[in-house]
C-alpha positions in Angstrom: -40.2 -23.1 4.2 -40.6 -25.1 7.5 -38.0 -24.8 10.3 -37.0 -28.4 9.7 -36.3 -27.7 6.0 -34.3 -24.7 7.0 -32.2 -26.8 9.4 -31.6 -29.4 6.6 -30.6 -26.7 4.2 -28.1 -25.3 6.7 -26.7 -28.8 7.2 -26.3 -29.3 3.5 -24.6 -25.9 3.2 -22.1 -26.8 5.9 -21.3 -30.1 4.1 -20.6 -28.6 0.8 -18.3 -25.9 2.2 -14.7 -26.6 1.3 -11.6 -25.4 3.0 -9.2 -23.3 0.8 -6.3 -25.5 -0.3 -2.9 -24.3 0.7 -0.5 -23.3 -2.0 2.6 -25.4 -2.6 5.0 -22.6 -1.6 2.9 -21.4 1.4 4.6 -21.8 4.7 2.7 -23.6 7.5 2.7 -21.7 10.7 3.9 -23.7 13.8 1.1 -24.9 16.1 0.7 -23.0 19.3 2.0 -24.8 22.4 -0.6 -26.6 24.6 -1.0 -26.0 28.4 -0.7 -28.9 30.8 -4.4 -29.7 30.8 -4.7 -29.8 27.0 -1.7 -32.3 26.9 -3.4 -34.5 29.5 -6.8 -34.2 27.6 -5.2 -35.3 24.3 -3.7 -38.4 26.0 -7.0 -39.4 27.7 -9.4 -38.6 24.8 -8.2 -41.6 22.6 -8.5 -44.1 25.5 -11.9 -42.8 26.6 -13.3 -43.0 23.1 -11.9 -46.5 22.6 -13.5 -47.7 25.9 -16.7 -45.8 25.6 -18.0 -45.9 22.0 -20.7 -43.4 21.2 -19.6 -41.1 24.0 -20.8 -37.5 23.2 -18.4 -34.6 23.1 -19.9 -32.9 26.1 -19.7 -36.1 28.2 -16.1 -36.7 27.0 -15.0 -33.2 28.1 -16.8 -33.6 31.4 -15.0 -36.9 32.1 -11.6 -35.5 31.2 -12.2 -32.5 33.4 -13.1 -34.7 36.4 -10.1 -36.9 35.7 -7.8 -33.9 35.7 -9.0 -32.8 39.1 -8.1 -36.2 40.5 -4.5 -36.1 39.1 -1.9 -35.6 41.8 0.2 -32.4 42.0 3.3 -34.4 41.3 1.8 -35.8 38.1 0.6 -32.4 37.1 4.2 -31.1 37.3 5.1 -33.7 34.7 2.5 -32.2 32.4 3.7 -28.7 33.3 7.2 -29.8 32.2 5.8 -31.2 28.9 4.0 -27.9 28.3 7.2 -25.9 28.9 9.1 -28.1 26.4 6.4 -27.5 23.9 6.6 -23.8 24.5 10.4 -23.8 24.0 10.1 -25.8 20.8 7.3 -23.5 19.6 9.6 -20.5 20.1 12.4 -22.1 18.0 9.9 -23.2 15.3 8.3 -19.8 15.2 11.7 -18.1 14.8 12.6 -20.5 11.9 9.2 -19.8 10.4 9.7 -16.0 10.5 13.1 -16.4 8.9 11.7 -18.5 6.1 8.8 -16.1 5.6 11.1 -13.1 5.3 13.3 -15.0 2.8 10.2 -15.9 0.7 8.9 -12.3 0.9 12.3 -11.0 -0.3 12.3 -13.6 -3.1 8.8 -12.6 -4.2 9.7 -8.9 -4.0 12.8 -9.5 -6.1 10.7 -11.2 -8.8 8.2 -8.4 -8.8 10.9 -5.8 -9.1 12.4 -7.7 -12.0 9.0 -7.8 -13.8 8.5 -4.1 -13.2 12.0 -3.3 -14.6 11.3 -5.4 -17.7 7.9 -3.8 -18.2 9.4 -0.3 -17.8 12.2 -1.2 -20.3 9.6 -2.4 -22.8 7.6 0.8 -22.4 10.7 2.9 -23.0 11.7 0.8 -26.1 8.3 1.5 -27.6 9.1 4.6 -29.7 6.3 6.9 -30.8 5.9 7.8 -34.5 7.8 10.8 -35.7 5.8 13.9 -36.1 5.1 14.8 -39.8 6.8 17.7 -41.6 4.6 20.7 -42.5 4.5 22.0 -46.1 7.4 24.4 -45.7 9.7 21.6 -44.2 8.8 19.3 -47.0 9.8 22.0 -49.5 13.0 22.8 -47.5 14.1 19.2 -47.6 13.8 19.1 -51.3 15.4 22.5 -51.9 18.3 21.7 -49.5 19.5 18.8 -51.6 19.5 21.0 -54.8 21.3 23.9 -53.1 24.0 21.7 -51.6 24.5 20.1 -55.0 24.7 23.5 -56.8 26.6 25.4 -54.1 29.2 23.2 -52.5 30.5 24.6 -49.2 27.4 26.7 -48.6 26.9 27.5 -44.9 23.8 26.3 -43.0 22.6 29.9 -42.2 22.9 31.1 -45.8 21.2 28.0 -47.1 18.2 28.4 -44.6 17.9 32.0 -45.7 17.8 31.1 -49.4 15.2 28.4 -48.8 13.0 30.8 -46.8 13.2 33.4 -49.7 12.5 30.7 -52.3 9.4 29.6 -50.3 8.0 33.1 -50.1 8.5 33.5 -53.9 6.4 30.4 -54.6 2.8 30.9 -55.9 -0.1 29.4 -54.0 -0.5 26.9 -56.8 3.2 25.8 -56.4 2.8 25.6 -52.6 -0.3 23.4 -53.0 1.8 20.3 -53.9 3.6 20.5 -50.6 0.5 21.4 -48.6 -1.3 18.3 -50.0 1.7 16.1 -49.2 1.9 17.5 -45.7 -1.8 16.8 -45.2 -1.3 13.2 -46.4 1.6 12.8 -44.0 -0.4 14.2 -41.1 -3.2 11.6 -41.7 -0.6 8.8 -41.8 0.9 10.1 -38.6 -2.6 10.1 -36.9 -3.1 6.5 -37.9 0.3 5.5 -36.7 -0.2 7.4 -33.4 -3.5 5.6 -32.8 -1.8 2.2 -33.3 1.0 3.3 -30.9 -1.4 4.4 -28.2 -3.3 1.1 -28.5 -0.1 -0.8 -28.0 1.0 1.5 -25.2 -2.4 1.2 -23.4 -2.3 -2.6 -23.6 1.1 -2.6 -22.0 0.2 0.0 -19.3 -3.0 -1.8 -18.3 -0.8 -4.9 -17.7 1.3 -2.9 -15.3 0.3 -2.5 -11.6 2.7 0.1 -10.6 1.4 3.7 -11.0 4.9 5.1 -10.4 6.3 3.2 -13.4 3.4 4.5 -15.6 4.1 8.1 -14.5 7.8 7.6 -15.4 6.9 6.2 -18.8 4.5 9.1 -19.6 7.2 11.6 -18.6 9.8 9.8 -20.8 7.3 9.5 -23.7 6.5 13.3 -23.5 10.2 14.1 -23.7 10.7 11.7 -26.6 7.8 13.3 -28.5 9.1 16.8 -27.7 12.5 15.9 -29.1 11.0 14.5 -32.3 8.9 17.6 -32.7 11.9 19.9 -32.3 13.8 17.8 -34.8 11.1 18.1 -37.3 11.1 21.9 -37.1 
């Protein structure tokens, strides 16, 4: 590619470059105050361009600089006064800007906290499936109903002792019914747990706060531990 083509390519690139649009709720920072010379230059620039069409930037700057040198000290003091007024206004505007920015930051922070609390609450409300009972517990559940019906007022300790003895007395063939049922319940639990984990993962990946995630896992572990002890 020739040097001319490269230059043309750069020009085209500059033309297509777009400035990032400001968000509707984005605050505009106050413009910095100008010094006396810049205030004078702004006033003269428009007149010079009007009277000297086609004047180049470099020539314009040179003319303004020369004109400033010819300005009297008394007149320069007027521009100094204007510059001081701009400086004072800038301080006030900047103070107001900072207040608004803090208010906006607090508002955004409040919204974020609300979202996090809602997400955390949803995570806690998501209950894991209950752990399945083993073969003995399935038998105990069945035997308990019969014992309570036949022995009204039987104490819990005595009932547990009788159920344990009955279980030991069962043949392997008799136990097989409960073992198969327990295996079936275990498979159902695995499927339910897979679905639960998928749902939980989908919710967690949508959360940006690792602290909330840690809290949830701790709570979830406690919940599963309680359900396990309840099953035993």
